[in-house]
N, C-alpha and C positions, 0 to 999 in steps of 0.2 A: 504493500500500500504506500510505500515511500514515494513522495512526489505527487500523491493524489491531490487534485485541485478541488477546494471546497465548492466552487461554483459549478462543478460538474454534477453535483447532487441536486436533486429537486428541492431539498430542504437541508438546512444546517441548524442544529438545535444546540444552544448554549446552556451549560450549567451557569449558575449565577455566582454563588459564594466561592471566592478564590480562583475562579476561572474568568468570568466576565468582569466582576468587580472585586476590588481589594477589600473585601469585607471580612476575610478570615482574621485579619489583624484586629478588626473591631469586635468580632466574636470573642477573640482571645481576651481583650480588655473586659468585656462583659462577663466572661467566665471567671477571670481573676477576681473581679469585684464581687461576683456572686459567692465564690468560695470564701473570700475575706469576710463577707457579711455573716457567714456561718462558722467563722473561726478556723478556716482551713486554708491551705495553700494549693492553688491550681498549678500543677506541674506540666512540663513538656510531655511527659508520658500520658497525662490525662488528655492533653490536646490531641495527641496522635490517636488515642483510643476513641474519641468522639467525632473527629473531623469527618464530615460527609455522611454521618449516620442519621438515623431518624430520631425524632424527638421522643418516641417511645423508648428507644435504646438509651438516649441521654437521660431520660427520667429514671430508669433503673440504675444506670451507672452513677449518676449524681447522688441518688438516695443511698446507695451502698458506700460511696466514698465519703459522704458526709455523716454516715452513721444514723441515717434517718429511716423510718419505716418505708418500705417500698410504696405504700399507699400515698406517701407524701411527695413522691418523685415528680408527679405532674405539677404540683404547686411550685416546686423548686424550679422546674423548667419555665413555668409561667412567670416567675420572678425574673429569671434571666431574660425572657422575651421583652419584658418591660424595660429593662436596662438597655437591651439592644435597640429597641424601637426609638428610644430617646437619642441614642448615639447616631442612628442612621439619619436622623433629621438634621444633623450638623454638617457632615461632609462625607462623601463617598467618591473614591477615585476608581477609575478603570484599571484593570491589570494591563501590563505593557502590551500594546498592539490590539487590545480588545475592542475599544470603541472604534478605532480605525478599521478593523476588520468588519465590524457590523456595517459601517458606512460603505465600505468597498463592496460588500455582498448585497446590500439592500437594492432591490429592483432587479437583481440578477438571479436570485434564488429565494425561496421562502425561508423566513427566519423564525425560529421558535426559541422559547426559554423554558427549561424544565428544572424546577428548583425544589429541594427538600425543605426550604423555608416556607412558613405560612404566608398567605396572601398579603396580610398587612405589612409584613417586613419586606416582601418582594416589591410591592407597590411603592412603599416608602423609599427603598433603596434606589429603585429605578427613577423615581421622581427627583430625588436629590442629585443623582448622576446625570439627569437630563436625558434619560432614555425611555421615557414613558411610552412613546409611540414608535419605538424602534423595531418591535417584533410583531409578526403576524399572528402568533399564538403564544400565550403565557399560561403555563400550568404550574400549580404549586402543590405542596403537601396537603392543602385543604381540599384538593380536587380528587384525591384518590384514597382508596382504603389502605394501601400499602405504599410507603415511600421507598426511595432507593435504600437498599440494593435491589428491591423488587423492580420488575420492568414496567410497572403500571404508569409511571409518569411519562416515560418515553412512548409507550403505546398510545396514551391519551394525546400527547403532543402531535404524533404522526396522524392520528385520526382527525384531530382538529385542523391540521394543515392540509388534510386530504391527500396524504402520500403514504405509500407502503414503507415499512421500516427499512427495507433493503434500499430504498431510494433516498435515505436520509443519513447524514453524518452527525455524530454527537461529538461535542467538545467538552472534555471533563478534566477534573484535577484530582479526584479522589478514587480510592479503590472501590468504594460502594457505588459511585457514579459510573465508573467503567463497567462494573458488574451489571448494573441496571441497563445500560445501553446495549451491551452484548446480549443480555438475556432477552431484550426486546427485538433483537435482530438488526441493530444498526451497526454500521462501521463506527469506530471510535478512535479519535486522536486524543491522547492525554497530555496535559501540560501541568505536571505536578508543581505545586508551589513550594513544597518541602521535599528535600532529598530523601527523607525517610519513608515517604509515601510509596507504597507498592502499586504501581499502575502497569505492571508487566502484562496484564491481560488485554490491554489496549492493542489495537492494530498498529499503532504508531505512537511513539513518545517523542515529544519535542520540548525544548527548553522554554520557549516563549511563543505566544501567538504572533509575534512579529515575524516569525519564520513563515507563517502562512500568508502574510501580506504580499510577499513576493510571488506567491503561487496563485493568488486570487485575482 
């Protein structure tokens, strides 16, 4: 798949956190603050454990790490989402080459966004980044029963765009995102933000979306 041109696909579907937008650093600040409120330290190991996962997984993980009953995990995640929503209203930057790639592909291929974040955070982040109208279809964790790594988000995005999964290219930065795209039948290019992230299941791994600008 090396050298595959994004505009040769009928649709290109972007992940948001850490791929399109530099929100993983904001998530990290929110997670650090959340743990501090509960008298704990959010470590790099914690970050790698939850990056790209569903909120159901994060709820269980946070409850266990903070020594809280599992039943309180959802409330803990809700607290984190409140912190995150406030942060996203301040400033959100695009990842290197991301906004430029969207602009380059717009009008040449259908563009979708498939995010494990809830609709409120997705809409807020896109508005702050000036990308509200950039995509032909936006699907979030609120729209499916099972978030990534399940294929549901990508299947829904393809259905909304009116394309078959085999006609679409996914751009991802996490192991769970790559797994979701491949399970749905899409080709996938991974752009890991962190070297420790295992995205070896992707069809191609690149260092930056800037590499695709030359091919688009």
